[in-house]
C-alpha positions as CSV (number, residue, x, y, z in Angstrom):
1,M,17.4,-45.1,16.9
2,V,14.0,-44.1,15.5
3,E,13.4,-45.0,11.9
4,I,12.7,-42.0,9.6
5,Q,9.3,-43.4,8.4
6,A,8.2,-44.1,11.9
7,F,9.0,-40.5,12.8
8,K,7.1,-39.1,9.8
9,D,4.1,-41.3,10.5
10,A,4.0,-40.1,14.1
11,M,4.4,-36.5,13.2
12,A,1.5,-36.9,10.7
13,Q,-0.8,-37.4,13.6
14,L,-0.1,-33.9,15.0
15,A,-2.6,-31.2,13.9
16,T,-1.0,-28.0,12.9
17,A,-1.9,-24.7,11.3
18,V,-0.9,-24.2,7.7
19,H,1.0,-21.1,6.7
20,V,2.5,-19.5,3.6
21,V,5.8,-17.9,4.5
22,T,7.0,-15.1,2.2
23,T,9.9,-12.7,1.7
24,D,10.6,-9.8,-0.6
25,G,13.6,-7.5,-0.9
26,E,16.8,-7.0,-2.8
27,H,17.2,-10.8,-3.3
28,G,13.8,-11.5,-4.7
29,R,10.2,-12.4,-3.9
30,Y,9.7,-16.0,-2.7
31,G,7.3,-18.1,-0.7
32,F,6.7,-21.6,0.6
33,T,4.1,-23.6,2.6
34,A,5.0,-24.3,6.2
35,S,3.4,-26.1,9.1
36,A,6.4,-25.8,11.5
37,V,5.7,-22.4,12.9
38,C,5.3,-21.5,16.6
39,S,5.6,-18.8,19.1
40,V,8.9,-18.5,21.1
41,T,8.3,-15.6,23.5
42,D,6.2,-12.5,24.0
43,S,9.1,-10.4,25.2
44,P,10.0,-9.5,22.6
45,P,7.3,-11.0,20.4
46,T,9.1,-13.8,18.5
47,L,8.2,-16.8,16.5
48,L,10.1,-19.5,14.8
49,V,9.8,-20.9,11.3
50,C,11.4,-24.2,10.2
51,M,12.6,-24.2,6.6
52,N,14.4,-26.8,4.5
53,A,17.8,-25.4,4.0
54,G,18.1,-27.3,0.7
55,I,15.1,-25.4,-0.9
56,R,16.2,-23.5,-4.0
57,F,15.5,-20.1,-2.5
58,Y,16.6,-20.6,1.1
59,D,19.6,-18.2,0.6
60,N,17.2,-15.5,-0.7
61,F,15.2,-15.6,2.5
62,V,18.4,-15.4,4.6
63,K,19.8,-12.5,2.5
64,N,16.5,-10.5,2.5
65,G,16.5,-11.0,6.3
66,V,12.7,-10.5,6.5
67,L,9.6,-12.7,6.1
68,A,5.9,-12.8,6.7
69,V,4.0,-15.7,8.1
70,N,0.5,-15.8,6.6
71,T,-1.8,-18.3,8.4
72,L,-4.3,-19.7,6.0
73,T,-8.1,-20.0,6.4
74,A,-10.0,-23.2,5.7
75,E,-10.8,-22.1,2.2
76,Q,-7.2,-21.6,1.2
77,S,-6.0,-25.2,0.7
78,E,-5.4,-24.5,-3.0
79,L,-3.0,-21.7,-2.1
80,S,-1.2,-24.0,0.3
81,N,-0.8,-26.5,-2.5
82,A,0.4,-23.8,-5.0
83,F,3.2,-22.6,-2.6
84,A,4.3,-26.2,-2.1
85,S,4.4,-26.9,-5.8
86,P,7.1,-26.5,-8.4
87,L,5.4,-23.3,-9.8
88,T,7.5,-20.3,-10.3
89,S,7.4,-17.5,-7.7
90,E,5.4,-15.3,-10.2
91,E,2.8,-18.1,-10.7
92,R,2.5,-18.7,-6.9
93,F,2.0,-15.0,-6.1
94,A,-0.5,-14.5,-9.0
95,K,-2.9,-16.9,-7.2
96,A,-3.8,-14.4,-4.4
97,S,-4.0,-10.7,-3.4
98,W,-1.1,-9.3,-1.4
99,T,-0.3,-6.3,0.7
100,T,2.7,-5.3,2.9
101,L,3.4,-3.9,6.4
102,T,6.7,-2.8,7.8
103,T,9.3,-5.2,6.2
104,G,7.9,-5.3,2.6
105,S,7.3,-9.0,2.8
106,P,4.1,-10.1,1.0
107,M,1.1,-10.3,3.4
108,L,-1.9,-12.2,2.2
109,S,-4.8,-9.8,2.0
110,N,-7.3,-12.4,3.3
111,A,-5.1,-14.5,5.7
112,L,-6.5,-15.6,9.1
113,I,-3.6,-13.7,10.6
114,G,-0.3,-12.3,9.3
115,F,3.0,-11.8,11.1
116,D,5.6,-9.4,9.7
117,C,9.0,-10.3,10.9
118,K,12.7,-9.6,10.8
119,I,15.0,-12.7,11.0
120,S,17.1,-12.3,14.1
121,D,18.9,-15.6,14.3
122,I,19.2,-18.9,12.4
123,K,20.0,-22.4,13.9
124,Q,20.9,-25.3,11.6
125,V,19.5,-28.7,12.6
126,G,20.0,-31.5,10.1
127,T,18.4,-30.7,6.8
128,H,16.5,-27.7,8.2
129,A,17.1,-24.2,9.5
130,I,15.2,-22.7,12.4
131,L,14.6,-19.1,11.6
132,I,14.1,-17.1,14.8
133,C,11.9,-14.1,13.8
134,E,11.2,-10.9,15.7
135,I,7.6,-9.8,15.0
136,V,7.4,-6.2,13.9
137,G,3.8,-6.1,12.7
138,I,0.6,-8.1,12.9
139,R,-2.3,-8.0,10.5
140,Q,-5.5,-9.5,11.9
141,G,-7.9,-11.2,9.5
142,N,-11.5,-12.1,9.9
143,D,-12.8,-14.7,12.3
144,E,-12.6,-17.5,9.7
145,K,-12.1,-21.1,10.2
146,A,-8.4,-22.1,10.2
147,L,-6.8,-24.5,7.8
148,I,-5.0,-27.3,9.6
149,Y,-3.0,-30.3,8.4
150,R,-3.2,-33.7,10.0
151,N,-2.8,-37.3,8.9
152,R,-1.5,-36.0,5.5
153,G,-4.6,-34.1,4.7
154,Y,-6.4,-30.7,5.2
155,H,-9.1,-30.1,7.7
156,S,-10.8,-27.0,9.1
157,V,-11.2,-25.7,12.7
């Protein structure tokens, strides 16, 4: 069996885009920083988001049934840190400008790219949930440098 720390150290070597995942609806407005986001298929356009099922607002995401994936630019590492911190939702969202598309989930006005999604399925794996999300809208940003996370630090591409 692989030791947890060996797994974490190995995964730290993978470069990944940094995202702020948000929701809004009857069950509140919440968001968190995520690196585990990827495409699933283009028919229908679908992506997945991995979310710690123990996070205090996990149930709010599930009950709202919608989310937005906001891919961050190289200049937005402070926003990534804010959405990974113990700040309140109000404090987190106050740090940026937001808009919405179809679902009403907060879309970062100056994200590299934004995906507006409906959660179509959820799979539980250990401590995390894999949210399978049908993309219902896309908001293209500018051709900025992307914020990536590798070796436990931020970099730009």
